[in-house]
N, C-alpha and C positions, 0 to 999 in steps of 0.2 A: 590876562585874557588873550592878548595878541599871540602869545606863544602857543596857545591851544588851537589856533586857526592853522591846522597843519595838513589840510587836504585841498587839492585843486578841484573845484566843483564847477560844472558848466550849468548855467541857468538857461533854460529854453522856454520859448513861448510858442504856442500853437498857431500855425498859419493855415489859411485856406487857399488852395491853389486851384485855378480853373482846370477842369479835366478835359476840356475840348468838346464835351457833349452837353454843355449847358449847366453842368453841376460842378461840384467842388470836391477836392480830396484834401484830407487833413495831413499836414506835415509839421515838422518842428524846426524852428530857426534859433540859432544861438543868440542870446541876448548879451551874455558876458561870461567870462571865466573868472572866478573869485576864490580867495582863500576861505576855508570854512572849517568848522568843528562839527563832526557828526557823532551823535550820541543816541543809542537805542533807548526808547522810553518805555515801551510796552509791547507785548506780543500776545496773540491769541490764535487758536485754531478755529476756523469757521467751517461748519459742516453744512453742505447743501444736499439737494436730492441726488445729484450725480457724482459729486466729488467733495473733497475737503481741501482747504488751503490754509496756509499759515500767513497771518498778517502781522507785520512788525511795523510799529510806528517809531519814527526817529525825530529828533530835534536837531535841526541844522542851524548853526549860528554863523552869520556873516557880518561884514561891516555894513552899516546902514546904507540902504539904497531906497529910492522912491519909485523905482520901476518894476518892483516884484509884486506879484499878486497871486491869490489863490487860483488854481487851475493851471498854473505853469508847472514845470517840472525841473528837477535838478538831477544831473548825472555825475557819477563818480566812478570812473573806469567803466565796468560793465553793469554797475548798479544804477537803477533808475528809480527816482523818488517822486511821487506825485505830491505837490504842495497843496495841502488842504486849508491851511490858515497862515497868515502872516501877522506876527505879534510885533507891533511897532510902538515903542515908548515915546515917540514924538521926535521933533527936529533936533533936540539936544542930545538924544541917545547916540551912542557910538555903534551899537550893534542892532541887528535885526534877527529875530528868531522865526524860523520856518518850521511849522508842524507838518510832517510829511508821513507818507506811508510808502514802503518799498513795494514796487511792482514785481511780482514773482515771475 
């Protein structure tokens, strides 16, 4: 399994920064850069009233960490993946599976 972790992926968490006017603006801060395996799982075309878009879901496997949560994102070069679910088999597991969707 270790040999298939062949991509450098950056894990990012959303941060809220004061905008100086009493509100906040959202930004992203780097949590870690890790080795990962990225596999496409499924794809679908979604049709809306004004446009259609393709949605592709990916499984990203990384070494187990305790600081990754749904709502974060992973980046691989120019690709950005929203993390929808984190599958953790417990403290004895070596790997963590992230169920993601690529942002078009």
